[in-house]
C-alpha positions as a Markdown table, in Angstrom:
| # | Residue | x | y | z |
|---|---|---|---|---|
| 1 | Met | -18.5 | 88.5 | -32.9 |
| 2 | Lys | -21.5 | 86.9 | -31.5 |
| 3 | His | -21.5 | 86.7 | -27.6 |
| 4 | Phe | -23.3 | 84.1 | -25.5 |
| 5 | Ser | -25.1 | 84.7 | -22.2 |
| 6 | Ser | -23.6 | 83.1 | -19.3 |
| 7 | Pro | -26.5 | 80.6 | -19.2 |
| 8 | Ala | -26.1 | 79.7 | -22.8 |
| 9 | Arg | -22.2 | 79.6 | -22.3 |
| 10 | Ala | -22.6 | 77.3 | -19.3 |
| 11 | Ala | -25.1 | 75.2 | -21.2 |
| 12 | Cys | -22.6 | 74.8 | -24.2 |
| 13 | Leu | -19.7 | 74.0 | -22.1 |
| 14 | Ala | -21.8 | 71.2 | -20.1 |
| 15 | Gly | -22.7 | 69.8 | -23.2 |
| 16 | Leu | -18.9 | 69.7 | -24.6 |
| 17 | Leu | -17.6 | 68.3 | -21.3 |
| 18 | Ser | -20.6 | 65.5 | -21.3 |
| 19 | Ala | -19.6 | 64.6 | -25.0 |
| 20 | Ala | -15.8 | 64.3 | -23.9 |
| 21 | Leu | -16.5 | 62.3 | -20.8 |
| 22 | Ala | -19.0 | 59.9 | -22.9 |
| 23 | Gly | -15.9 | 59.1 | -25.3 |
| 24 | Pro | -16.4 | 56.8 | -28.2 |
| 25 | Ala | -19.3 | 54.4 | -28.2 |
| 26 | Pro | -17.9 | 51.5 | -30.4 |
| 27 | Ala | -20.8 | 49.0 | -29.9 |
| 28 | Ala | -23.5 | 51.4 | -30.6 |
| 29 | Glu | -21.8 | 52.7 | -33.6 |
| 30 | Phe | -20.3 | 49.4 | -34.9 |
| 31 | Pro | -20.6 | 48.3 | -37.6 |
| 32 | Glu | -20.3 | 51.8 | -39.7 |
| 33 | Arg | -18.6 | 49.8 | -42.7 |
| 34 | Ser | -18.3 | 46.5 | -44.2 |
| 35 | Val | -16.7 | 43.6 | -42.1 |
| 36 | Arg | -14.3 | 40.9 | -43.4 |
| 37 | Ile | -14.9 | 37.4 | -42.3 |
| 38 | Val | -11.6 | 35.3 | -43.3 |
| 39 | Val | -12.0 | 31.7 | -43.9 |
| 40 | Gly | -8.5 | 29.8 | -44.0 |
| 41 | Phe | -9.6 | 27.4 | -46.7 |
| 42 | Ser | -10.8 | 27.7 | -50.2 |
| 43 | Ala | -14.5 | 28.3 | -51.2 |
| 44 | Gly | -16.9 | 25.5 | -50.9 |
| 45 | Gly | -15.8 | 23.6 | -48.1 |
| 46 | Thr | -17.6 | 23.4 | -44.7 |
| 47 | Thr | -16.0 | 26.4 | -43.0 |
| 48 | Asp | -16.5 | 28.5 | -46.1 |
| 49 | Val | -20.3 | 27.4 | -46.3 |
| 50 | Ala | -20.9 | 28.1 | -42.7 |
| 51 | Ala | -19.0 | 31.5 | -42.9 |
| 52 | Arg | -21.4 | 32.5 | -45.7 |
| 53 | Ile | -24.7 | 31.6 | -44.0 |
| 54 | Ile | -23.7 | 33.4 | -40.8 |
| 55 | Ala | -22.3 | 36.5 | -42.9 |
| 56 | Lys | -25.6 | 36.9 | -44.5 |
| 57 | Glu | -27.6 | 36.8 | -41.3 |
| 58 | Leu | -25.1 | 39.5 | -39.7 |
| 59 | Ser | -25.4 | 41.6 | -42.7 |
| 60 | Asp | -29.1 | 41.6 | -42.6 |
| 61 | Asp | -29.3 | 42.2 | -38.7 |
| 62 | Leu | -26.6 | 44.8 | -38.4 |
| 63 | Gly | -26.9 | 46.8 | -41.6 |
| 64 | Gln | -23.7 | 46.4 | -43.1 |
| 65 | Ser | -22.0 | 43.9 | -45.4 |
| 66 | Phe | -20.1 | 41.0 | -43.8 |
| 67 | Val | -17.8 | 39.8 | -46.6 |
| 68 | Val | -16.1 | 36.4 | -46.7 |
| 69 | Glu | -12.6 | 36.3 | -47.6 |
| 70 | Asn | -10.9 | 33.2 | -48.5 |
| 71 | Lys | -7.2 | 32.8 | -47.7 |
| 72 | Pro | -6.1 | 29.1 | -48.0 |
| 73 | Gly | -2.8 | 27.7 | -47.1 |
| 74 | Ala | -0.8 | 25.9 | -44.4 |
| 75 | Gly | -3.6 | 24.2 | -42.9 |
| 76 | Ser | -5.7 | 27.4 | -42.5 |
| 77 | Asn | -2.6 | 29.1 | -40.5 |
| 78 | Ile | -2.2 | 31.5 | -43.3 |
| 79 | Gly | -5.6 | 33.0 | -42.7 |
| 80 | Ala | -5.6 | 32.9 | -39.0 |
| 81 | Glu | -2.2 | 34.7 | -39.1 |
| 82 | Ser | -3.6 | 37.6 | -41.0 |
| 83 | Val | -6.4 | 38.0 | -38.6 |
| 84 | Ala | -4.3 | 37.7 | -35.7 |
| 85 | Arg | -2.2 | 40.6 | -37.0 |
| 86 | Ala | -5.3 | 42.6 | -37.9 |
| 87 | Lys | -6.5 | 45.8 | -36.2 |
| 88 | Pro | -8.6 | 44.8 | -33.3 |
| 89 | Asp | -11.8 | 46.8 | -34.2 |
| 90 | Gly | -14.3 | 44.3 | -35.1 |
| 91 | Tyr | -14.0 | 44.8 | -38.8 |
| 92 | Thr | -11.8 | 41.6 | -39.3 |
| 93 | Leu | -13.1 | 38.5 | -38.1 |
| 94 | Tyr | -12.0 | 34.9 | -38.6 |
| 95 | Met | -14.1 | 31.7 | -39.1 |
| 96 | Val | -12.3 | 29.4 | -37.0 |
| 97 | Ala | -12.5 | 25.7 | -37.1 |
| 98 | Val | -11.2 | 22.7 | -35.0 |
| 99 | Thr | -8.1 | 22.7 | -37.2 |
| 100 | Ser | -6.6 | 25.6 | -35.3 |
| 101 | Ala | -6.9 | 23.8 | -32.3 |
| 102 | Ile | -5.0 | 20.9 | -33.8 |
| 103 | Asn | -2.5 | 23.1 | -35.3 |
| 104 | Gln | -1.5 | 24.5 | -31.9 |
| 105 | Thr | 0.2 | 21.2 | -31.4 |
| 106 | Leu | 0.8 | 19.8 | -34.9 |
| 107 | Tyr | 2.9 | 22.9 | -36.1 |
| 108 | Lys | 6.1 | 23.5 | -34.2 |
| 109 | Asn | 6.5 | 27.1 | -35.0 |
| 110 | Leu | 3.4 | 28.8 | -35.4 |
| 111 | Ser | 3.3 | 32.8 | -35.3 |
| 112 | Phe | 0.2 | 33.0 | -33.4 |
| 113 | Asp | -1.5 | 31.3 | -30.4 |
| 114 | Ile | -5.2 | 30.4 | -31.1 |
| 115 | Val | -6.1 | 31.0 | -27.3 |
| 116 | Lys | -3.8 | 34.1 | -26.5 |
| 117 | Asp | -4.0 | 36.1 | -29.8 |
| 118 | Phe | -7.7 | 36.2 | -30.3 |
| 119 | Ser | -11.0 | 37.2 | -28.8 |
| 120 | Pro | -13.8 | 34.5 | -29.0 |
| 121 | Val | -17.1 | 35.6 | -30.3 |
| 122 | Ala | -19.4 | 32.6 | -30.7 |
| 123 | Leu | -19.5 | 29.0 | -31.5 |
| 124 | Val | -21.7 | 28.6 | -34.6 |
| 125 | Ile | -21.9 | 24.9 | -35.4 |
| 126 | Lys | -20.8 | 21.3 | -34.7 |
| 127 | Val | -20.5 | 18.6 | -37.5 |
| 128 | Pro | -19.9 | 15.1 | -37.7 |
| 129 | Asn | -17.0 | 13.8 | -40.1 |
| 130 | Ile | -18.1 | 11.1 | -42.5 |
| 131 | Leu | -15.6 | 8.4 | -44.0 |
| 132 | Val | -16.2 | 8.3 | -47.8 |
| 133 | Val | -14.8 | 6.5 | -50.6 |
| 134 | Asn | -14.6 | 6.6 | -54.4 |
| 135 | Pro | -17.4 | 4.1 | -55.6 |
| 136 | Ser | -14.7 | 2.3 | -57.7 |
| 137 | Leu | -13.2 | 0.7 | -54.6 |
| 138 | Pro | -14.7 | -2.5 | -53.8 |
| 139 | Val | -15.9 | -2.0 | -50.4 |
| 140 | Lys | -19.2 | -1.3 | -48.6 |
| 141 | Ser | -18.0 | -1.3 | -45.2 |
| 142 | Val | -15.5 | -0.1 | -42.8 |
| 143 | Gln | -14.4 | -3.6 | -42.0 |
| 144 | Glu | -14.0 | -4.4 | -46.0 |
| 145 | Leu | -12.0 | -1.2 | -46.2 |
| 146 | Val | -9.6 | -2.3 | -43.7 |
| 147 | Ala | -9.2 | -5.8 | -45.3 |
| 148 | Tyr | -8.7 | -4.1 | -48.7 |
| 149 | Leu | -6.1 | -1.6 | -47.3 |
| 150 | Lys | -4.3 | -4.6 | -45.9 |
| 151 | Ala | -4.2 | -6.5 | -48.9 |
| 152 | Asn | -3.1 | -3.4 | -50.9 |
| 153 | Pro | -0.4 | -1.5 | -48.7 |
| 154 | Gly | 0.8 | 1.6 | -50.0 |
| 155 | Lys | -1.6 | 1.7 | -52.9 |
| 156 | Val | -4.5 | 3.8 | -51.5 |
| 157 | Ser | -4.2 | 7.6 | -50.5 |
| 158 | Phe | -6.5 | 9.6 | -48.4 |
| 159 | Ala | -7.2 | 13.1 | -49.0 |
| 160 | Ser | -7.7 | 16.0 | -46.4 |
| 161 | Ser | -8.8 | 19.8 | -46.5 |
| 162 | Gly | -5.3 | 20.5 | -45.3 |
| 163 | Ser | -2.6 | 19.3 | -42.7 |
| 164 | Gly | -3.8 | 19.6 | -39.1 |
| 165 | Thr | -7.6 | 19.7 | -40.0 |
| 166 | Ser | -9.9 | 17.1 | -38.1 |
| 167 | Ile | -10.2 | 15.6 | -41.7 |
| 168 | His | -6.5 | 15.0 | -41.5 |
| 169 | Met | -6.4 | 13.8 | -38.0 |
| 170 | Ala | -9.4 | 11.3 | -38.5 |
| 171 | Gly | -7.2 | 9.8 | -41.2 |
| 172 | Glu | -4.1 | 9.6 | -39.1 |
| 173 | Leu | -6.3 | 8.1 | -36.2 |
| 174 | Phe | -7.7 | 5.6 | -38.7 |
| 175 | Lys | -4.1 | 4.7 | -39.7 |
| 176 | Leu | -2.9 | 4.4 | -36.0 |
| 177 | Arg | -5.9 | 2.2 | -35.1 |
| 178 | Thr | -5.7 | -0.2 | -38.2 |
| 179 | Gly | -2.0 | -0.2 | -38.9 |
| 180 | Ala | -3.0 | 0.6 | -42.5 |
| 181 | Asp | -0.3 | 1.8 | -45.0 |
| 182 | Ile | -2.1 | 4.6 | -46.8 |
| 183 | Val | -0.7 | 7.9 | -48.1 |
| 184 | His | -2.0 | 11.3 | -46.7 |
| 185 | Ile | -2.6 | 13.9 | -49.7 |
| 186 | Pro | -3.4 | 17.3 | -48.2 |
| 187 | Tyr | -5.3 | 19.8 | -50.1 |
| 188 | Lys | -6.1 | 23.7 | -49.6 |
| 189 | Gly | -9.9 | 22.7 | -48.6 |
| 190 | Ser | -12.6 | 20.3 | -48.7 |
| 191 | Ala | -13.9 | 21.3 | -52.3 |
| 192 | Pro | -10.6 | 20.4 | -54.3 |
| 193 | Ala | -10.0 | 17.4 | -52.1 |
| 194 | Ile | -13.7 | 16.0 | -53.0 |
| 195 | Thr | -13.2 | 16.8 | -56.6 |
| 196 | Asp | -9.9 | 14.7 | -56.7 |
| 197 | Leu | -11.9 | 12.0 | -54.7 |
| 198 | Ile | -14.7 | 11.9 | -57.3 |
| 199 | Gly | -12.2 | 11.9 | -59.9 |
| 200 | Asn | -10.4 | 8.8 | -58.3 |
| 201 | Gln | -7.2 | 10.6 | -57.9 |
| 202 | Val | -7.5 | 9.8 | -54.2 |
| 203 | Gln | -9.5 | 6.9 | -52.8 |
| 204 | Leu | -10.8 | 7.9 | -49.4 |
| 205 | Met | -11.5 | 10.8 | -47.1 |
| 206 | Phe | -12.8 | 11.6 | -43.6 |
| 207 | Asp | -14.6 | 14.7 | -44.8 |
| 208 | Asn | -17.0 | 17.2 | -42.9 |
| 209 | Met | -20.7 | 16.1 | -43.6 |
| 210 | Pro | -21.9 | 19.2 | -45.2 |
| 211 | Ser | -19.5 | 19.2 | -47.9 |
| 212 | Ala | -19.4 | 15.5 | -48.5 |
| 213 | Trp | -23.1 | 14.4 | -48.0 |
| 214 | Pro | -24.5 | 16.1 | -51.2 |
| 215 | His | -22.0 | 14.0 | -53.4 |
| 216 | Val | -23.1 | 10.8 | -51.4 |
| 217 | Gln | -26.6 | 11.5 | -52.2 |
| 218 | Ala | -25.8 | 12.1 | -55.8 |
| 219 | Gly | -24.1 | 8.7 | -56.0 |
| 220 | Lys | -20.6 | 10.2 | -56.6 |
| 221 | Leu | -19.2 | 8.9 | -53.5 |
| 222 | Arg | -19.9 | 5.9 | -51.2 |
| 223 | Ala | -20.3 | 6.7 | -47.3 |
| 224 | Leu | -19.3 | 4.0 | -44.8 |
| 225 | Ala | -19.4 | 5.5 | -41.5 |
| 226 | Val | -19.6 | 8.7 | -39.4 |
| 227 | Thr | -17.2 | 9.7 | -36.9 |
| 228 | Thr | -19.1 | 10.8 | -34.1 |
| 229 | Ala | -20.1 | 8.7 | -31.0 |
| 230 | Glu | -24.0 | 8.5 | -32.0 |
| 231 | Arg | -25.4 | 8.3 | -35.6 |
| 232 | Ser | -26.2 | 11.4 | -37.5 |
| 233 | Ala | -30.0 | 12.4 | -37.9 |
| 234 | Thr | -28.9 | 13.5 | -41.4 |
| 235 | Ala | -27.9 | 9.8 | -42.3 |
| 236 | Pro | -29.6 | 7.6 | -39.7 |
| 237 | Asp | -28.7 | 4.4 | -41.5 |
| 238 | Leu | -25.1 | 5.1 | -41.5 |
| 239 | Pro | -23.2 | 3.4 | -38.8 |
| 240 | Thr | -20.6 | 4.9 | -36.6 |
| 241 | Met | -17.0 | 4.2 | -36.5 |
| 242 | Val | -17.6 | 2.6 | -33.0 |
| 243 | Glu | -20.4 | 0.4 | -34.3 |
| 244 | Ser | -17.8 | -0.6 | -37.2 |
| 245 | Gly | -15.4 | -1.9 | -34.6 |
| 246 | Phe | -13.3 | 1.0 | -33.4 |
| 247 | Glu | -13.6 | 1.9 | -29.8 |
| 248 | Lys | -13.5 | 5.5 | -28.7 |
| 249 | Phe | -13.2 | 6.8 | -32.6 |
| 250 | Asp | -15.1 | 10.2 | -31.8 |
| 251 | Val | -14.1 | 13.0 | -34.1 |
| 252 | Ser | -16.3 | 15.8 | -34.8 |
| 253 | Ser | -15.7 | 19.3 | -36.2 |
| 254 | Trp | -16.8 | 22.7 | -35.1 |
| 255 | Phe | -16.8 | 26.1 | -36.5 |
| 256 | Gly | -17.0 | 29.6 | -34.9 |
| 257 | Leu | -16.3 | 33.4 | -35.0 |
| 258 | Ile | -13.3 | 35.0 | -33.3 |
| 259 | Ala | -11.8 | 38.3 | -33.6 |
| 260 | Pro | -8.2 | 39.7 | -32.9 |
| 261 | Ala | -7.2 | 39.9 | -29.2 |
| 262 | Gly | -8.0 | 43.3 | -27.8 |
| 263 | Thr | -11.3 | 43.8 | -29.7 |
| 264 | Pro | -13.6 | 45.8 | -27.5 |
| 265 | Pro | -15.8 | 43.5 | -25.3 |
| 266 | Glu | -18.8 | 45.8 | -26.5 |
| 267 | Ile | -18.3 | 44.9 | -30.0 |
| 268 | Val | -17.6 | 41.2 | -29.3 |
| 269 | Ser | -20.7 | 41.2 | -27.3 |
| 270 | Lys | -23.0 | 43.0 | -30.1 |
| 271 | Leu | -21.4 | 40.2 | -32.5 |
| 272 | Asn | -22.2 | 37.6 | -30.1 |
| 273 | Ala | -25.8 | 38.8 | -30.0 |
| 274 | Ser | -26.2 | 38.9 | -33.5 |
| 275 | Val | -25.0 | 35.5 | -34.2 |
| 276 | Leu | -27.1 | 34.1 | -31.2 |
| 277 | Lys | -30.2 | 35.8 | -32.9 |
| 278 | Ala | -29.3 | 34.2 | -36.2 |
| 279 | Leu | -28.9 | 30.8 | -34.6 |
| 280 | Ala | -32.3 | 30.9 | -33.0 |
| 281 | Lys | -34.0 | 31.3 | -36.5 |
| 282 | Pro | -35.8 | 28.1 | -37.5 |
| 283 | Glu | -34.8 | 28.7 | -41.2 |
| 284 | Val | -31.1 | 29.1 | -40.3 |
| 285 | Gln | -31.3 | 26.0 | -38.2 |
| 286 | Gln | -32.9 | 24.1 | -41.1 |
| 287 | Lys | -30.2 | 25.4 | -43.4 |
| 288 | Phe | -27.4 | 24.0 | -41.1 |
| 289 | Arg | -29.4 | 20.8 | -40.5 |
| 290 | Asp | -29.7 | 20.1 | -44.1 |
| 291 | Leu | -25.8 | 20.0 | -44.2 |
| 292 | Gly | -25.6 | 17.6 | -41.3 |
| 293 | Ala | -24.8 | 20.3 | -38.7 |
| 294 | Ile | -26.0 | 21.1 | -35.2 |
| 295 | Thr | -26.1 | 24.8 | -34.3 |
| 296 | Ala | -24.6 | 26.1 | -31.0 |
| 297 | Arg | -25.5 | 28.8 | -28.5 |
| 298 | Thr | -22.6 | 30.0 | -26.4 |
| 299 | Thr | -21.3 | 33.2 | -24.7 |
| 300 | Pro | -17.8 | 34.5 | -25.6 |
| 301 | Gln | -16.5 | 33.2 | -22.4 |
| 302 | Glu | -18.1 | 29.8 | -22.9 |
| 303 | Phe | -16.4 | 29.4 | -26.4 |
| 304 | Gly | -13.1 | 30.5 | -25.2 |
| 305 | Asp | -13.1 | 27.8 | -22.7 |
| 306 | Phe | -14.2 | 25.4 | -25.3 |
| 307 | Ile | -11.3 | 26.4 | -27.6 |
| 308 | Lys | -8.9 | 25.9 | -24.6 |
| 309 | Ser | -10.3 | 22.4 | -24.0 |
| 310 | Glu | -9.9 | 21.6 | -27.6 |
| 311 | Val | -6.4 | 22.6 | -27.9 |
| 312 | Glu | -5.6 | 20.1 | -24.9 |
| 313 | Thr | -7.8 | 17.2 | -26.3 |
| 314 | Trp | -6.2 | 17.4 | -29.8 |
| 315 | Ala | -2.8 | 17.6 | -28.4 |
| 316 | Thr | -3.2 | 14.2 | -27.1 |
| 317 | Val | -4.2 | 12.9 | -30.5 |
| 318 | Val | -1.5 | 14.6 | -32.2 |
| 319 | Lys | 1.2 | 13.3 | -30.1 |
| 320 | Ala | -0.3 | 9.8 | -30.2 |
| 321 | Ser | -0.4 | 9.9 | -34.2 |
| 322 | Gly | 3.2 | 11.0 | -34.4 |
| 323 | Ala | 1.9 | 13.6 | -37.1 |
| 324 | Lys | 4.1 | 16.5 | -37.3 |
| 325 | Val | 4.2 | 19.7 | -39.8 |
| 326 | Glu | 7.2 | 21.9 | -39.9 |
């Protein structure tokens, strides 16, 4: 048996004690394996596109794969619920959209709370919605669309990426403000909704600009207006809904990263820093700008406060529209 001298033994014990007291260092070691970013919609929509852009940047910066996993359904609630129940270790994240703030009021029996059951990481982008119609519809302005809808009650349907999305609520707000009789057809994401809009199975949609604009440019859809208070730099010639005669019609979408509640602050901070690093890159800003999106820079606390305010704002719209989902 090998014996240590007293000084050597003391040094060894000191080292062990130091290691024990230091405990785990999750932020320094994180991530040690691949990380999932869950998206509550099908592939191809704005939430998915934004998640994939940021996932690549996080992978490059942090040295592990950030993999996007699509879990569509129930207006994104299926994906959100799966993340709320996940282990709060930083290895399961959620690409949250404005939809989740709306759903907090729209759905009566949610099994999670978007404020209480998640740790905010960072807001990534904000985007305007855009009113698009199938080119076969004989309208070239919002005013002409309203006149057509009133002349053809119940014959026109509008698509959304799911019940409770800002796309859906923009349509409900439009119905409320015009009194038009149009039918809501929800889909499991913007991509399948756009496919049917192009195919004329549905006639109009208030889609996120990133997923709709390429089809407008290709001539497959006709754009009538943007839903933000000011015109979009991506489509400066396109009027706003306000300019088209609708006061206070300001509906925009946003997307960011959140983690299950209880995720170590060190990990949240590390993820936030990596997201901000990515969003500071000119090439990343350009990618989002090409899609009609504007990048954001927030601390976790700022993003958390923003989500709370959005829940309150959309609660007012949901109640005024009378929209409900069981």
